[in-house]
VEXRO-587067 format. One record per residue (C-alpha): x, y, z; residue in three letters. Coordinates in Angstrom, 2 decimals, m for minus. Example, Ala and Ser with C-alpha at 12.3 -4.5 7.8 and 13.67 -1.06 7.14 Angstrom:
BEGIN
<atom u="12.30" v="m4.50" w="7.80" aa="ALA"/>
<atom u="13.67" v="m1.06" w="7.14" aa="SER"/>
This chain:
BEGIN
<atom u="6.04" v="8.93" w="m10.50" aa="UNK"/>
<atom u="7.26" v="11.82" w="m12.50" aa="UNK"/>
<atom u="9.26" v="9.54" w="m14.92" aa="UNK"/>
<atom u="6.11" v="7.43" w="m15.47" aa="UNK"/>
<atom u="3.92" v="10.71" w="m16.26" aa="UNK"/>
<atom u="6.71" v="11.70" w="m18.54" aa="UNK"/>
<atom u="6.81" v="8.45" w="m20.66" aa="UNK"/>
<atom u="3.09" v="8.47" w="m20.64" aa="UNK"/>
<atom u="3.05" v="12.32" w="m22.07" aa="UNK"/>
<atom u="5.70" v="11.20" w="m24.61" aa="UNK"/>
<atom u="3.31" v="8.36" w="m25.63" aa="UNK"/>
<atom u="0.41" v="10.79" w="m25.60" aa="UNK"/>
<atom u="2.54" v="12.99" w="m28.39" aa="UNK"/>
<atom u="3.54" v="9.96" w="m30.72" aa="UNK"/>
<atom u="1.09" v="10.75" w="m33.29" aa="UNK"/>
<atom u="2.00" v="14.54" w="m33.65" aa="UNK"/>
<atom u="5.74" v="13.58" w="m33.89" aa="UNK"/>
<atom u="4.95" v="10.85" w="m36.27" aa="UNK"/>
<atom u="2.65" v="13.25" w="m38.50" aa="UNK"/>
<atom u="5.58" v="15.89" w="m38.35" aa="UNK"/>
<atom u="8.11" v="13.39" w="m39.59" aa="UNK"/>
<atom u="5.96" v="12.12" w="m42.20" aa="UNK"/>
<atom u="5.25" v="15.69" w="m43.72" aa="UNK"/>
<atom u="8.86" v="16.48" w="m43.60" aa="UNK"/>
<atom u="9.68" v="13.54" w="m45.45" aa="UNK"/>
<atom u="6.83" v="14.11" w="m48.14" aa="UNK"/>
<atom u="7.79" v="17.75" w="m48.42" aa="UNK"/>
<atom u="11.44" v="16.69" w="m49.21" aa="UNK"/>
<atom u="10.24" v="14.24" w="m51.68" aa="UNK"/>
<atom u="8.07" v="16.83" w="m53.58" aa="UNK"/>
<atom u="10.93" v="19.57" w="m53.30" aa="UNK"/>
<atom u="13.43" v="16.99" w="m54.57" aa="UNK"/>
<atom u="11.14" v="16.47" w="m57.67" aa="UNK"/>
<atom u="10.50" v="19.89" w="m58.44" aa="UNK"/>
<atom u="13.99" v="21.09" w="m58.02" aa="UNK"/>
<atom u="15.15" v="18.43" w="m60.85" aa="UNK"/>
<atom u="12.58" v="19.97" w="m63.09" aa="UNK"/>
<atom u="13.37" v="23.34" w="m62.48" aa="UNK"/>
<atom u="17.01" v="22.87" w="m63.22" aa="UNK"/>
<atom u="18.22" v="23.25" w="m59.65" aa="UNK"/>
<atom u="18.52" v="19.63" w="m58.43" aa="UNK"/>
<atom u="20.00" v="18.62" w="m55.05" aa="UNK"/>
<atom u="22.58" v="15.84" w="m54.51" aa="UNK"/>
<atom u="20.21" v="13.32" w="m53.12" aa="UNK"/>
<atom u="16.67" v="12.76" w="m51.72" aa="UNK"/>
<atom u="18.06" v="12.51" w="m48.21" aa="UNK"/>
<atom u="19.76" v="16.25" w="m48.66" aa="UNK"/>
<atom u="16.08" v="17.38" w="m49.81" aa="UNK"/>
<atom u="14.69" v="15.86" w="m46.36" aa="UNK"/>
<atom u="17.43" v="17.36" w="m44.64" aa="UNK"/>
<atom u="16.61" v="20.85" w="m46.08" aa="UNK"/>
<atom u="13.04" v="20.66" w="m45.02" aa="UNK"/>
<atom u="14.09" v="19.68" w="m41.47" aa="UNK"/>
<atom u="16.28" v="22.64" w="m41.25" aa="UNK"/>
<atom u="13.73" v="25.05" w="m42.93" aa="UNK"/>
<atom u="11.37" v="23.78" w="m40.25" aa="UNK"/>
<atom u="13.69" v="24.98" w="m37.40" aa="UNK"/>
<atom u="14.87" v="28.08" w="m39.02" aa="UNK"/>
<atom u="18.25" v="27.13" w="m39.93" aa="UNK"/>
<atom u="18.29" v="26.79" w="m43.77" aa="UNK"/>
<atom u="21.05" v="24.96" w="m45.61" aa="UNK"/>
<atom u="22.03" v="25.79" w="m49.10" aa="UNK"/>
<atom u="21.51" v="28.69" w="m51.52" aa="UNK"/>
<atom u="18.30" v="30.52" w="m51.94" aa="UNK"/>
<atom u="16.57" v="28.83" w="m55.21" aa="UNK"/>
<atom u="15.82" v="30.84" w="m58.19" aa="UNK"/>
<atom u="12.64" v="28.91" w="m59.00" aa="UNK"/>
<atom u="9.66" v="30.90" w="m57.71" aa="UNK"/>
<atom u="8.12" v="27.60" w="m56.76" aa="UNK"/>
<atom u="10.87" v="26.28" w="m54.67" aa="UNK"/>
<atom u="11.09" v="29.72" w="m53.22" aa="UNK"/>
<atom u="7.46" v="29.21" w="m51.56" aa="UNK"/>
<atom u="9.19" v="26.20" w="m49.61" aa="UNK"/>
<atom u="11.52" v="28.65" w="m47.84" aa="UNK"/>
<atom u="8.85" v="30.79" w="m46.79" aa="UNK"/>
<atom u="6.15" v="28.22" w="m45.92" aa="UNK"/>
<atom u="8.19" v="25.48" w="m44.11" aa="UNK"/>
<atom u="9.40" v="27.69" w="m41.31" aa="UNK"/>
<atom u="5.96" v="28.89" w="m40.53" aa="UNK"/>
<atom u="4.45" v="25.54" w="m40.45" aa="UNK"/>
<atom u="7.62" v="24.40" w="m38.14" aa="UNK"/>
<atom u="7.05" v="27.29" w="m35.85" aa="UNK"/>
<atom u="3.39" v="26.87" w="m35.56" aa="UNK"/>
<atom u="3.66" v="22.97" w="m35.06" aa="UNK"/>
<atom u="6.59" v="23.35" w="m32.40" aa="UNK"/>
<atom u="4.76" v="26.17" w="m30.57" aa="UNK"/>
<atom u="1.32" v="24.22" w="m30.33" aa="UNK"/>
<atom u="3.22" v="20.93" w="m29.22" aa="UNK"/>
<atom u="5.19" v="22.59" w="m26.71" aa="UNK"/>
<atom u="2.09" v="24.36" w="m25.37" aa="UNK"/>
<atom u="0.19" v="20.97" w="m24.83" aa="UNK"/>
<atom u="2.84" v="19.16" w="m23.59" aa="UNK"/>
<atom u="3.38" v="22.04" w="m20.92" aa="UNK"/>
<atom u="m0.32" v="21.95" w="m20.13" aa="UNK"/>
<atom u="m0.34" v="18.30" w="m19.79" aa="UNK"/>
<atom u="2.69" v="18.13" w="m17.82" aa="UNK"/>
<atom u="2.08" v="21.01" w="m15.23" aa="UNK"/>
<atom u="m1.68" v="21.25" w="m15.20" aa="UNK"/>
<atom u="m3.12" v="17.94" w="m13.84" aa="UNK"/>
<atom u="m6.66" v="19.13" w="m13.83" aa="UNK"/>
<atom u="m6.61" v="19.45" w="m17.65" aa="UNK"/>
<atom u="m5.99" v="15.72" w="m18.00" aa="UNK"/>
<atom u="m8.99" v="13.57" w="m19.14" aa="UNK"/>
<atom u="m10.12" v="10.18" w="m18.13" aa="UNK"/>
<atom u="m7.99" v="8.73" w="m20.60" aa="UNK"/>
<atom u="m5.08" v="10.04" w="m19.04" aa="UNK"/>
<atom u="m5.82" v="8.66" w="m15.77" aa="UNK"/>
<atom u="m6.37" v="5.24" w="m17.31" aa="UNK"/>
<atom u="m2.92" v="5.55" w="m19.20" aa="UNK"/>
<atom u="m1.19" v="6.16" w="m15.72" aa="UNK"/>
<atom u="m3.20" v="3.29" w="m14.03" aa="UNK"/>
<atom u="m1.98" v="0.93" w="m17.20" aa="UNK"/>
<atom u="1.64" v="1.41" w="m15.99" aa="UNK"/>
<atom u="0.93" v="m0.15" w="m12.52" aa="UNK"/>
<atom u="1.26" v="m3.79" w="m11.42" aa="UNK"/>
<atom u="1.12" v="m5.18" w="m7.78" aa="UNK"/>
<atom u="m1.07" v="m2.50" w="m6.95" aa="UNK"/>
<atom u="m4.26" v="m1.66" w="m4.90" aa="UNK"/>
<atom u="m7.82" v="m0.80" w="m6.78" aa="UNK"/>
<atom u="m9.77" v="1.31" w="m4.46" aa="UNK"/>
<atom u="m13.39" v="1.77" w="m5.29" aa="UNK"/>
<atom u="m15.33" v="4.48" w="m3.58" aa="UNK"/>
<atom u="m13.69" v="7.63" w="m2.74" aa="UNK"/>
<atom u="m15.83" v="8.87" w="0.16" aa="UNK"/>
<atom u="m14.64" v="9.68" w="3.57" aa="UNK"/>
<atom u="m13.44" v="6.07" w="4.43" aa="UNK"/>
<atom u="m11.98" v="5.86" w="0.92" aa="UNK"/>
<atom u="m9.97" v="8.88" w="1.22" aa="UNK"/>
<atom u="m8.48" v="8.01" w="4.42" aa="UNK"/>
<atom u="m7.58" v="4.61" w="3.08" aa="UNK"/>
<atom u="m5.69" v="6.18" w="0.19" aa="UNK"/>
<atom u="m3.86" v="8.46" w="2.57" aa="UNK"/>
<atom u="m2.89" v="5.42" w="4.89" aa="UNK"/>
<atom u="m1.66" v="3.41" w="1.75" aa="UNK"/>
<atom u="0.25" v="6.38" w="0.23" aa="UNK"/>
<atom u="2.01" v="6.45" w="3.51" aa="UNK"/>
<atom u="3.04" v="3.13" w="3.19" aa="UNK"/>
<atom u="4.35" v="3.89" w="m0.05" aa="UNK"/>
<atom u="1.70" v="1.50" w="m1.69" aa="UNK"/>
<atom u="0.68" v="1.96" w="m5.39" aa="UNK"/>
<atom u="m3.14" v="2.87" w="m5.73" aa="UNK"/>
<atom u="m5.68" v="3.42" w="m8.47" aa="UNK"/>
<atom u="m8.92" v="4.88" w="m7.44" aa="UNK"/>
<atom u="m12.46" v="4.28" w="m8.76" aa="UNK"/>
<atom u="m15.36" v="6.58" w="m8.34" aa="UNK"/>
<atom u="m18.27" v="7.29" w="m10.05" aa="UNK"/>
<atom u="m19.36" v="10.69" w="m8.65" aa="UNK"/>
<atom u="m16.27" v="11.94" w="m7.05" aa="UNK"/>
<atom u="m16.22" v="15.02" w="m4.92" aa="UNK"/>
<atom u="m14.07" v="17.61" w="m6.68" aa="UNK"/>
<atom u="m11.82" v="18.60" w="m3.69" aa="UNK"/>
<atom u="m11.04" v="15.05" w="m2.83" aa="UNK"/>
<atom u="m10.09" v="14.14" w="m6.11" aa="UNK"/>
<atom u="m8.02" v="17.38" w="m6.46" aa="UNK"/>
<atom u="m6.17" v="16.20" w="m3.27" aa="UNK"/>
<atom u="m5.71" v="12.52" w="m4.22" aa="UNK"/>
<atom u="m4.29" v="13.55" w="m7.62" aa="UNK"/>
<atom u="m1.85" v="16.16" w="m5.82" aa="UNK"/>
<atom u="m0.52" v="12.85" w="m4.43" aa="UNK"/>
<atom u="m0.02" v="11.48" w="m8.07" aa="UNK"/>
<atom u="m2.70" v="8.93" w="m7.41" aa="UNK"/>
<atom u="m4.87" v="8.24" w="m10.77" aa="UNK"/>
<atom u="m8.65" v="8.79" w="m10.03" aa="UNK"/>
<atom u="m10.81" v="6.91" w="m12.86" aa="UNK"/>
<atom u="m14.39" v="8.62" w="m12.82" aa="UNK"/>
<atom u="m16.48" v="5.65" w="m14.10" aa="UNK"/>
<atom u="m18.63" v="2.83" w="m12.95" aa="UNK"/>
<atom u="m16.80" v="0.09" w="m11.18" aa="UNK"/>
<atom u="m19.44" v="m2.14" w="m11.82" aa="UNK"/>
<atom u="m18.44" v="m2.22" w="m15.53" aa="UNK"/>
<atom u="m15.55" v="m4.94" w="m16.28" aa="UNK"/>
<atom u="m14.10" v="m2.46" w="m18.85" aa="UNK"/>
<atom u="m13.56" v="0.16" w="m15.95" aa="UNK"/>
<atom u="m12.05" v="m2.49" w="m13.65" aa="UNK"/>
<atom u="m9.56" v="m3.53" w="m16.65" aa="UNK"/>
<atom u="m8.82" v="0.06" w="m17.07" aa="UNK"/>
<atom u="m7.95" v="0.28" w="m13.28" aa="UNK"/>
<atom u="m5.50" v="m2.60" w="m13.93" aa="UNK"/>
<atom u="m7.43" v="m5.11" w="m12.16" aa="UNK"/>
<atom u="m5.66" v="m8.21" w="m13.72" aa="UNK"/>
<atom u="m2.16" v="m6.91" w="m12.45" aa="UNK"/>
<atom u="m3.40" v="m5.60" w="m8.99" aa="UNK"/>
<atom u="m2.82" v="m7.37" w="m5.82" aa="UNK"/>
<atom u="m5.69" v="m6.12" w="m3.88" aa="UNK"/>
<atom u="m9.03" v="m4.46" w="m4.41" aa="UNK"/>
<atom u="m10.66" v="m2.39" w="m1.63" aa="UNK"/>
<atom u="m14.50" v="m1.94" w="m1.90" aa="UNK"/>
<atom u="m15.40" v="1.14" w="0.22" aa="UNK"/>
<atom u="m18.51" v="2.22" w="m0.94" aa="UNK"/>
<atom u="m21.52" v="2.64" w="1.50" aa="UNK"/>
<atom u="m23.65" v="0.05" w="m0.60" aa="UNK"/>
<atom u="m23.08" v="m3.49" w="0.66" aa="UNK"/>
<atom u="m24.88" v="m5.09" w="m2.67" aa="UNK"/>
<atom u="m22.70" v="m2.74" w="m4.81" aa="UNK"/>
<atom u="m19.49" v="m3.44" w="m2.82" aa="UNK"/>
<atom u="m20.24" v="m7.50" w="m3.08" aa="UNK"/>
<atom u="m21.27" v="m7.05" w="m6.75" aa="UNK"/>
<atom u="m17.89" v="m5.41" w="m7.64" aa="UNK"/>
<atom u="m15.94" v="m7.79" w="m5.63" aa="UNK"/>
<atom u="m17.37" v="m10.73" w="m7.59" aa="UNK"/>
<atom u="m16.58" v="m9.19" w="m10.98" aa="UNK"/>
<atom u="m13.02" v="m8.60" w="m9.72" aa="UNK"/>
<atom u="m12.32" v="m12.08" w="m8.52" aa="UNK"/>
<atom u="m13.72" v="m13.11" w="m12.01" aa="UNK"/>
<atom u="m11.18" v="m10.93" w="m13.83" aa="UNK"/>
<atom u="m8.32" v="m11.90" w="m11.38" aa="UNK"/>
<atom u="m8.88" v="m15.16" w="m9.42" aa="UNK"/>
<atom u="m5.82" v="m14.19" w="m7.31" aa="UNK"/>
<atom u="m6.53" v="m10.99" w="m6.17" aa="UNK"/>
<atom u="m7.25" v="m10.23" w="m2.38" aa="UNK"/>
<atom u="m10.30" v="m8.70" w="m1.73" aa="UNK"/>
<atom u="m11.04" v="m6.24" w="1.25" aa="UNK"/>
<atom u="m14.86" v="m5.46" w="1.36" aa="UNK"/>
<atom u="m16.80" v="m2.82" w="3.53" aa="UNK"/>
<atom u="m19.63" v="m4.64" w="4.82" aa="UNK"/>
<atom u="m22.02" v="m2.97" w="7.52" aa="UNK"/>
<atom u="m23.54" v="m6.15" w="8.88" aa="UNK"/>
<atom u="m21.00" v="m8.19" w="11.10" aa="UNK"/>
<atom u="m22.61" v="m11.46" w="10.53" aa="UNK"/>
<atom u="m22.66" v="m11.04" w="6.74" aa="UNK"/>
<atom u="m19.09" v="m10.03" w="6.81" aa="UNK"/>
<atom u="m18.04" v="m13.08" w="8.45" aa="UNK"/>
<atom u="m20.01" v="m15.37" w="6.15" aa="UNK"/>
<atom u="m18.28" v="m13.49" w="3.17" aa="UNK"/>
<atom u="m15.03" v="m14.58" w="4.66" aa="UNK"/>
<atom u="m15.97" v="m18.18" w="5.21" aa="UNK"/>
<atom u="m17.37" v="m18.50" w="1.76" aa="UNK"/>
<atom u="m15.36" v="m16.50" w="m0.55" aa="UNK"/>
<atom u="m12.01" v="m15.67" w="1.48" aa="UNK"/>
<atom u="m12.70" v="m12.04" w="1.23" aa="UNK"/>
<atom u="m11.18" v="m9.81" w="3.91" aa="UNK"/>
<atom u="m14.56" v="m8.60" w="5.12" aa="UNK"/>
<atom u="m14.87" v="m5.77" w="7.48" aa="UNK"/>
<atom u="m17.83" v="m4.72" w="9.41" aa="UNK"/>
<atom u="m19.09" v="m1.35" w="10.82" aa="UNK"/>
<atom u="m17.03" v="m2.14" w="13.77" aa="UNK"/>
<atom u="m14.01" v="m2.37" w="11.71" aa="UNK"/>
<atom u="m14.29" v="1.07" w="10.13" aa="UNK"/>
<atom u="m10.81" v="2.59" w="10.75" aa="UNK"/>
<atom u="m8.94" v="3.29" w="7.64" aa="UNK"/>
<atom u="m5.52" v="2.13" w="8.63" aa="UNK"/>
<atom u="m7.15" v="m1.59" w="9.27" aa="UNK"/>
<atom u="m8.54" v="m1.41" w="5.37" aa="UNK"/>
<atom u="m4.69" v="m0.32" w="4.51" aa="UNK"/>
<atom u="m3.36" v="m2.99" w="6.53" aa="UNK"/>
<atom u="m5.41" v="m5.68" w="4.96" aa="UNK"/>
<atom u="m4.67" v="m4.38" w="1.48" aa="UNK"/>
<atom u="m0.88" v="m4.62" w="2.44" aa="UNK"/>
<atom u="m1.27" v="m8.27" w="2.66" aa="UNK"/>
<atom u="m1.84" v="m9.03" w="6.35" aa="UNK"/>
<atom u="m4.61" v="m10.81" w="8.04" aa="UNK"/>
<atom u="m6.28" v="m8.45" w="10.29" aa="UNK"/>
<atom u="m8.97" v="m8.73" w="12.63" aa="UNK"/>
<atom u="m11.56" v="m6.13" w="13.42" aa="UNK"/>
<atom u="m10.39" v="m3.91" w="16.11" aa="UNK"/>
<atom u="m11.40" v="m3.60" w="19.40" aa="UNK"/>
<atom u="m11.59" v="m0.75" w="21.87" aa="UNK"/>
<atom u="m9.41" v="m0.90" w="24.99" aa="UNK"/>
<atom u="m9.63" v="2.04" w="27.18" aa="UNK"/>
<atom u="m10.12" v="4.39" w="24.22" aa="UNK"/>
<atom u="m7.54" v="2.35" w="22.28" aa="UNK"/>
<atom u="m8.22" v="0.47" w="18.84" aa="UNK"/>
<atom u="m6.36" v="m2.45" w="18.92" aa="UNK"/>
<atom u="m6.23" v="m5.36" w="16.20" aa="UNK"/>
<atom u="m4.53" v="m8.84" w="15.86" aa="UNK"/>
<atom u="m2.77" v="m8.94" w="12.68" aa="UNK"/>
<atom u="m0.87" v="m12.25" w="11.07" aa="UNK"/>
<atom u="1.75" v="m11.90" w="8.81" aa="UNK"/>
<atom u="4.77" v="m13.77" w="7.39" aa="UNK"/>
<atom u="8.27" v="m12.27" w="7.37" aa="UNK"/>
<atom u="9.60" v="m12.12" w="3.75" aa="UNK"/>
<atom u="12.99" v="m12.58" w="2.65" aa="UNK"/>
<atom u="13.67" v="m9.22" w="1.94" aa="UNK"/>
<atom u="12.03" v="m7.77" w="5.26" aa="UNK"/>
<atom u="13.90" v="m5.38" w="7.65" aa="UNK"/>
<atom u="12.30" v="m7.71" w="10.59" aa="UNK"/>
<atom u="14.47" v="m10.46" w="9.48" aa="UNK"/>
<atom u="17.53" v="m11.20" w="11.89" aa="UNK"/>
<atom u="15.75" v="m8.85" w="14.51" aa="UNK"/>
<atom u="14.59" v="m10.22" w="17.98" aa="UNK"/>
<atom u="11.26" v="m10.32" w="19.35" aa="UNK"/>
<atom u="12.16" v="m7.64" w="21.85" aa="UNK"/>
<atom u="13.71" v="m5.36" w="19.47" aa="UNK"/>
<atom u="10.54" v="m5.54" w="17.27" aa="UNK"/>
<atom u="8.33" v="m4.80" w="20.49" aa="UNK"/>
<atom u="10.18" v="m1.94" w="21.49" aa="UNK"/>
<atom u="10.82" v="m0.11" w="18.21" aa="UNK"/>
<atom u="7.22" v="m0.53" w="16.78" aa="UNK"/>
<atom u="5.31" v="m0.39" w="20.16" aa="UNK"/>
<atom u="3.25" v="m3.48" w="19.74" aa="UNK"/>
<atom u="3.27" v="m6.88" w="21.06" aa="UNK"/>
<atom u="4.15" v="m10.29" w="19.45" aa="UNK"/>
<atom u="1.91" v="m13.14" w="20.79" aa="UNK"/>
<atom u="2.93" v="m15.86" w="18.62" aa="UNK"/>
<atom u="6.00" v="m16.79" w="16.50" aa="UNK"/>
<atom u="5.61" v="m20.03" w="14.26" aa="UNK"/>
<atom u="8.90" v="m21.48" w="12.96" aa="UNK"/>
<atom u="9.57" v="m24.85" w="11.19" aa="UNK"/>
<atom u="5.96" v="m25.78" w="11.85" aa="UNK"/>
<atom u="6.24" v="m25.14" w="15.56" aa="UNK"/>
<atom u="4.37" v="m22.29" w="17.37" aa="UNK"/>
<atom u="5.48" v="m20.62" w="20.27" aa="UNK"/>
<atom u="2.91" v="m18.32" w="22.44" aa="UNK"/>
<atom u="4.58" v="m15.39" w="24.33" aa="UNK"/>
<atom u="7.86" v="m16.13" w="22.79" aa="UNK"/>
<atom u="10.60" v="m14.30" w="24.89" aa="UNK"/>
<atom u="12.54" v="m11.09" w="23.95" aa="UNK"/>
<atom u="15.56" v="m13.11" w="22.79" aa="UNK"/>
<atom u="13.82" v="m15.05" w="20.26" aa="UNK"/>
<atom u="15.29" v="m14.33" w="16.86" aa="UNK"/>
<atom u="12.95" v="m13.85" w="13.84" aa="UNK"/>
<atom u="13.76" v="m15.15" w="10.50" aa="UNK"/>
<atom u="12.40" v="m15.25" w="6.84" aa="UNK"/>
<atom u="9.43" v="m17.44" w="6.63" aa="UNK"/>
<atom u="8.31" v="m17.07" w="10.25" aa="UNK"/>
<atom u="4.80" v="m16.35" w="11.01" aa="UNK"/>
<atom u="3.90" v="m13.66" w="13.66" aa="UNK"/>
<atom u="0.70" v="m13.03" w="15.43" aa="UNK"/>
<atom u="0.99" v="m9.31" w="16.53" aa="UNK"/>
<atom u="m1.32" v="m7.22" w="18.41" aa="UNK"/>
<atom u="m1.12" v="m3.21" w="18.08" aa="UNK"/>
<atom u="m2.81" v="m0.36" w="16.94" aa="UNK"/>
<atom u="m3.64" v="0.42" w="13.20" aa="UNK"/>
<atom u="m0.53" v="3.09" w="12.74" aa="UNK"/>
<atom u="2.17" v="0.30" w="14.50" aa="UNK"/>
<atom u="0.68" v="m2.25" w="12.48" aa="UNK"/>
<atom u="0.82" v="m0.20" w="9.10" aa="UNK"/>
<atom u="4.54" v="0.53" w="9.98" aa="UNK"/>
<atom u="5.56" v="m2.97" w="10.72" aa="UNK"/>
<atom u="3.80" v="m4.09" w="7.29" aa="UNK"/>
<atom u="5.59" v="m1.43" w="5.36" aa="UNK"/>
<atom u="9.07" v="m2.69" w="6.91" aa="UNK"/>
<atom u="8.14" v="m6.31" w="6.08" aa="UNK"/>
<atom u="7.76" v="m5.82" w="2.27" aa="UNK"/>
């Protein structure tokens, strides 16, 4: 993330650098013209430009001129150079080390460098926990919140996660969060109708985006899943790790409580670069502390596969486990 911020900072200072460059060249042209008229010509125009540059950094080259107008350049240009350099370095340092001084435009600039990321709308208690889970899974996240809690924003930004303070119902805000390049959007506000409104706008801007939406009514959540393909989690599925797992690409059911433990059933496909490829069912179950209840390979499904069954790229698994083990498994599958 540090290199990303450095590149953006350099981009932010393109205008001052360009202005300084134009000024040096312009002053070099003026000096070259005056020097010819005063009878103290330089060898060439590039030499005059180089003289202005060395003067700006207090390293003058050549002999001190006799003409009074030319002498002014020798006193004026170093002052301009020192002021410009000091101001530029001060602003660069503030922007680099003081994240609180960065504006909404800065957060949008950071978000513009993301792709295949997750956009999370709603930095309440659930949203904050989801961000923590996604960060632990090393997922890139951009947060949108209209009225953020200052403490939460500060904590999230310390994780180097951009937080855009704006109205997510505006297409421009979703665009600023990189919705067209995102793989998933999570709607975690406490307003069902608002979540649905933003979900539909997000899908209109990116027809392939996966939508994970918080819905308090279980029946309504099921209807949204059937009609729109949204991963709609009702009030019974408010565990933040479940939202994070859904955002990571797994088809995860709402958790059920068994003797105080929250268990979900997740479906995932082993990717070609997955750490699970080449491992046995027993190895995965023992190391991730979950149960593989089904393996689908070459269009054939095997319920309760044996421990020695080998897993390969393209296999589909149905896995039963708690939120944390499922997230660990999903992370190693990416």
